C-alpha positions as CSV (number, residue, x, y, z in Angstrom):
1,X,-71.1,44.8,-5.9
2,X,-68.4,42.2,-5.0
3,X,-65.3,43.4,-3.2
4,X,-62.2,41.4,-4.2
5,X,-59.6,40.6,-1.7
6,X,-56.2,42.3,-2.1
7,X,-53.6,40.0,-3.6
8,X,-51.3,38.5,-1.1
9,X,-47.6,39.3,-1.5
10,X,-45.5,36.5,-3.0
11,X,-43.4,34.6,-0.5
12,X,-39.8,34.4,-1.7
13,X,-39.0,30.8,-2.1
14,X,-36.2,28.8,-3.8
15,X,-37.9,26.0,-5.8
16,X,-34.7,24.0,-5.9
17,X,-33.9,24.2,-2.2
18,X,-34.2,20.5,-1.7
19,X,-31.8,19.7,-4.4
20,X,-29.3,22.3,-3.1
21,X,-29.6,21.0,0.4
22,X,-29.1,17.4,-0.8
23,X,-26.0,18.5,-2.8
24,X,-24.6,20.2,0.3
25,X,-25.1,17.2,2.4
26,X,-23.5,14.9,-0.1
27,X,-20.5,17.3,-0.4
28,X,-20.0,17.4,3.4
29,X,-20.3,13.6,3.6
30,X,-17.6,13.1,0.9
31,X,-15.3,15.9,2.0
32,X,-15.3,15.4,5.7
33,X,-13.5,12.0,5.7
34,X,-11.1,13.3,3.1
35,X,-10.1,16.3,5.3
36,X,-9.7,13.8,8.1
37,X,-7.4,11.6,6.1
38,X,-5.4,14.6,5.1
39,X,-5.1,15.5,8.9
40,X,-6.3,19.0,8.0
41,X,-6.3,21.0,11.3
42,X,-6.2,24.7,10.6
43,X,-6.9,25.5,14.3
44,X,-3.2,24.5,15.0
45,X,-2.2,27.8,13.3
46,X,-3.6,29.7,16.3
47,X,-1.9,27.6,18.9
48,X,0.4,29.7,21.1
49,X,3.5,27.9,20.1
50,X,2.7,28.1,16.4
51,X,2.0,31.8,16.7
52,X,5.3,32.3,18.6
53,X,7.3,30.4,15.9
54,X,5.6,32.3,13.1
55,X,6.3,35.7,14.8
56,X,9.9,34.8,15.3
57,X,10.3,33.6,11.7
58,X,8.7,36.7,10.2
59,X,10.7,39.0,12.5
60,X,13.9,37.5,11.1
61,X,12.8,38.9,7.7
62,X,13.6,42.5,8.9
63,X,15.8,44.0,7.6
64,X,16.1,42.2,4.2
65,X,19.5,41.7,2.9
66,X,20.2,44.2,0.1
67,X,24.0,44.5,-0.2
68,X,25.3,44.6,-3.8
69,X,27.0,41.2,-3.8
70,X,23.8,39.4,-2.6
71,X,21.6,41.3,-5.0
72,X,23.9,40.3,-7.9
73,X,23.6,36.7,-6.8
74,X,19.8,36.9,-6.6
75,X,19.6,38.5,-10.1
76,X,21.9,35.8,-11.5
77,X,19.9,32.9,-10.0
78,X,16.6,34.5,-11.0
79,X,17.7,34.7,-14.6
80,X,18.9,31.1,-14.4
81,X,15.4,30.2,-13.2
82,X,13.8,31.8,-16.2
83,X,16.4,30.1,-18.5
84,X,15.5,26.7,-16.9
85,X,11.8,27.2,-17.5
86,X,12.3,28.4,-21.1
87,X,14.7,25.6,-22.0
88,X,12.4,23.0,-20.3
89,X,9.3,24.2,-22.2
90,X,11.3,24.2,-25.5
91,X,12.3,20.6,-25.0
92,X,8.7,19.8,-23.9
93,X,7.5,21.1,-27.2
94,X,9.9,18.7,-29.0
95,X,8.1,15.9,-27.2
96,X,4.6,17.2,-27.3
97,X,4.1,18.3,-30.9
98,X,5.0,14.9,-32.5
99,X,2.9,13.1,-29.8
100,X,-0.1,15.4,-30.5
101,X,0.2,15.0,-34.3
102,X,0.6,11.2,-34.1
103,X,-2.3,10.7,-31.6
104,X,-4.8,13.0,-33.3
105,X,-7.4,10.8,-35.0
106,X,-8.5,13.6,-37.3
107,X,-5.0,13.5,-38.9
108,X,-5.0,9.7,-39.4
109,X,-5.0,8.8,-43.1
110,X,-6.0,5.2,-42.3
111,X,-8.9,6.5,-40.2
112,X,-10.6,8.2,-43.0
113,X,-12.5,5.1,-43.9
114,X,-13.8,4.8,-40.3
115,X,-11.7,2.2,-38.6
116,X,-7.9,2.8,-38.1
117,X,-5.5,0.2,-39.4
118,X,-4.0,-2.0,-36.7
119,X,-0.4,-0.6,-36.8
120,X,-1.4,3.1,-36.7
121,X,-3.8,2.3,-33.9
122,X,-1.1,0.5,-31.9
123,X,1.3,3.4,-32.4
124,X,-1.4,5.9,-31.4
125,X,-2.1,4.0,-28.2
126,X,1.5,3.6,-27.3
127,X,2.2,7.3,-27.7
128,X,-1.0,8.1,-25.6
129,X,0.3,5.9,-22.8
130,X,3.8,7.5,-23.1
131,X,2.1,10.9,-22.6
132,X,0.2,9.5,-19.6
133,X,3.4,8.2,-18.0
134,X,5.3,11.4,-18.5
135,X,2.6,13.6,-17.0
136,X,1.7,11.2,-14.2
137,X,5.2,11.6,-12.6
138,X,5.4,15.1,-11.0
139,X,8.3,17.3,-12.2
140,X,9.6,17.3,-8.6
141,X,10.0,13.5,-8.8
142,X,11.6,13.7,-12.2
143,X,14.0,16.3,-10.7
144,X,15.0,14.0,-7.9
145,X,15.7,11.3,-10.4
146,X,17.9,13.5,-12.6
147,X,19.7,15.0,-9.7
148,X,20.9,11.5,-9.0
149,X,21.8,10.9,-12.7
150,X,23.4,14.2,-13.8
151,X,24.2,15.8,-10.4
152,X,23.1,19.1,-8.8
153,X,22.4,22.0,-11.1
154,X,19.9,23.4,-13.6
155,X,20.3,20.5,-16.1
156,X,18.2,18.3,-13.8
157,X,15.5,21.0,-13.6
158,X,15.4,21.4,-17.4
159,X,15.0,17.7,-18.0
160,X,12.3,17.4,-15.3
161,X,10.2,20.2,-16.8
162,X,10.8,18.8,-20.3
163,X,9.4,15.4,-19.5
164,X,6.5,16.4,-17.2
165,X,5.4,19.2,-19.4
166,X,5.9,17.3,-22.6
167,X,3.3,14.8,-21.4
168,X,0.9,17.6,-20.4
169,X,1.3,19.6,-23.5
170,X,1.0,16.6,-25.8
171,X,-2.3,15.6,-24.1
172,X,-3.9,19.0,-24.3
173,X,-2.6,19.8,-27.8
174,X,-4.2,16.5,-28.9
175,X,-7.5,17.4,-27.3
176,X,-7.5,20.9,-28.8
177,X,-6.9,19.4,-32.3
178,X,-9.5,16.7,-31.9
179,X,-12.2,19.3,-30.9
180,X,-11.6,21.4,-34.0
181,X,-13.6,21.2,-37.2
182,X,-12.1,18.3,-39.1
183,X,-13.6,18.9,-42.6
184,X,-10.7,20.9,-44.0
185,X,-8.0,18.6,-42.7
186,X,-9.8,15.4,-43.9
187,X,-10.4,17.0,-47.4
188,X,-6.6,17.6,-47.7
189,X,-5.9,14.1,-46.6
190,X,-8.3,12.6,-49.1
191,X,-6.7,14.7,-51.9
192,X,-3.2,13.3,-51.2
193,X,-1.8,15.7,-48.6
194,X,0.4,14.4,-45.8
195,X,-0.4,14.5,-42.1
196,X,1.9,17.6,-41.6
197,X,0.3,19.5,-44.5
198,X,-3.2,18.7,-43.2
199,X,-2.2,20.0,-39.8
200,X,-0.6,23.2,-41.0
201,X,-3.4,24.2,-43.5
202,X,-6.4,22.4,-42.0
203,X,-6.2,22.5,-38.2
204,X,-3.6,25.0,-37.2
205,X,-5.5,28.1,-38.6
206,X,-8.4,27.1,-36.3
207,X,-6.4,26.3,-33.2
208,X,-3.4,28.6,-33.3
209,X,-4.7,31.0,-30.7
210,X,-5.8,28.3,-28.3
211,X,-2.5,26.4,-28.7
212,X,-0.4,29.5,-28.2
213,X,-2.4,30.6,-25.2
214,X,-2.0,27.3,-23.4
215,X,1.7,27.1,-24.2
216,X,2.2,30.6,-22.7
217,X,0.3,29.5,-19.6
218,X,2.4,26.4,-19.2
219,X,5.6,28.6,-19.5
220,X,4.3,30.7,-16.6
221,X,3.8,27.4,-14.6
222,X,7.3,26.3,-15.5
223,X,8.7,29.5,-14.1
224,X,7.1,28.8,-10.8
225,X,8.0,25.1,-10.9
226,X,11.7,26.0,-11.6
227,X,11.8,27.7,-8.2
228,X,10.3,24.7,-6.4
229,X,12.7,22.3,-8.2
230,X,15.6,24.2,-6.7
231,X,14.7,22.8,-3.3
232,X,15.8,19.3,-4.5
233,X,19.1,20.6,-5.9
234,X,18.0,21.5,-9.5
235,X,19.6,25.0,-9.3
236,X,18.2,28.4,-9.8
237,X,16.5,30.7,-7.2
238,X,14.9,27.8,-5.4
239,X,18.2,26.2,-4.5
240,X,19.5,29.5,-3.1
241,X,16.3,30.0,-1.2
242,X,16.6,26.5,0.3
243,X,20.1,27.2,1.5
244,X,19.0,30.5,3.2
245,X,16.0,28.8,4.9
246,X,18.2,26.1,6.3
247,X,20.7,28.7,7.6
248,X,17.7,30.6,9.2
249,X,18.9,33.7,7.2
250,X,15.5,35.5,7.3
251,X,16.8,38.7,5.6
252,X,18.1,36.7,2.6
253,X,14.7,34.8,2.4
254,X,12.8,38.1,2.4
255,X,14.9,39.5,-0.4
256,X,14.4,36.3,-2.5
257,X,10.7,36.2,-1.9
258,X,10.4,39.7,-3.2
259,X,12.5,38.7,-6.2
260,X,10.2,35.6,-6.8
261,X,7.0,37.7,-6.6
262,X,8.6,40.2,-9.1
263,X,9.6,37.3,-11.4
264,X,6.1,35.9,-11.4
265,X,4.6,39.3,-12.0
266,X,7.0,39.9,-14.9
267,X,6.1,36.5,-16.4
268,X,2.4,37.4,-16.1
269,X,3.0,40.8,-17.9
270,X,5.0,39.1,-20.6
271,X,2.4,36.5,-21.2
272,X,-0.3,39.1,-21.3
273,X,1.7,41.1,-23.9
274,X,2.1,38.0,-26.0
275,X,-1.6,37.3,-25.9
276,X,-2.4,40.9,-26.9
277,X,-0.1,40.5,-29.9
278,X,-1.8,37.4,-31.0
279,X,-5.2,39.1,-30.7
């Protein structure tokens, strides 16, 4: 009678280890010179002088300033920041919606036959490039330009958000519409409907949730951007924060940082509530 050898235990082994190792080596080879070009030196954070400066700065936060006059000022500038973001997004929609509708090939009447007519194609490309230009320039740069044109204050921030976010929203709206099922919209166009009717009854029912969700997300981003824009004179909480930092008023900075965290938290809660209502 033959005695069979006991089966040997399987040795755990990753069959794709060579590919993973190669990918890691390529990532290191690509990222290492990029970190060098960016002069990324995190060890400087642990330098004795850096730690001393950090400790002195954080110590100045205590106690935060909480007198009634200053709290009223912070609340007023926080509300102005929200107003800047909301007004900027509203103006951005005025730019983005027409750009998205005009650049969406699914809504092109001349494109139903396959090849778009020369004039609609030229208009479509011109608007696509307009959206590229608007979103290529950061809102901070737009704010610097408008501060020079209209002066210090929230108007510069509103216009900066409107242009930068108008380009972003127009591009993403167009991509969302292009990725939808085109049959209903094209059927409406072939039966004599206009571009706006095809959008409202053919594409919007499919894309409403995604369009609304992205718009709410961009509004959250605009709230945060509004604070940053204040550092170049565009008003709101950021401009007040910039003044306090320059005066080394750590107690004021601490109070405003708490207000900023609360503002972003409230924006997140508001956007979550709106998404639940849509669902």
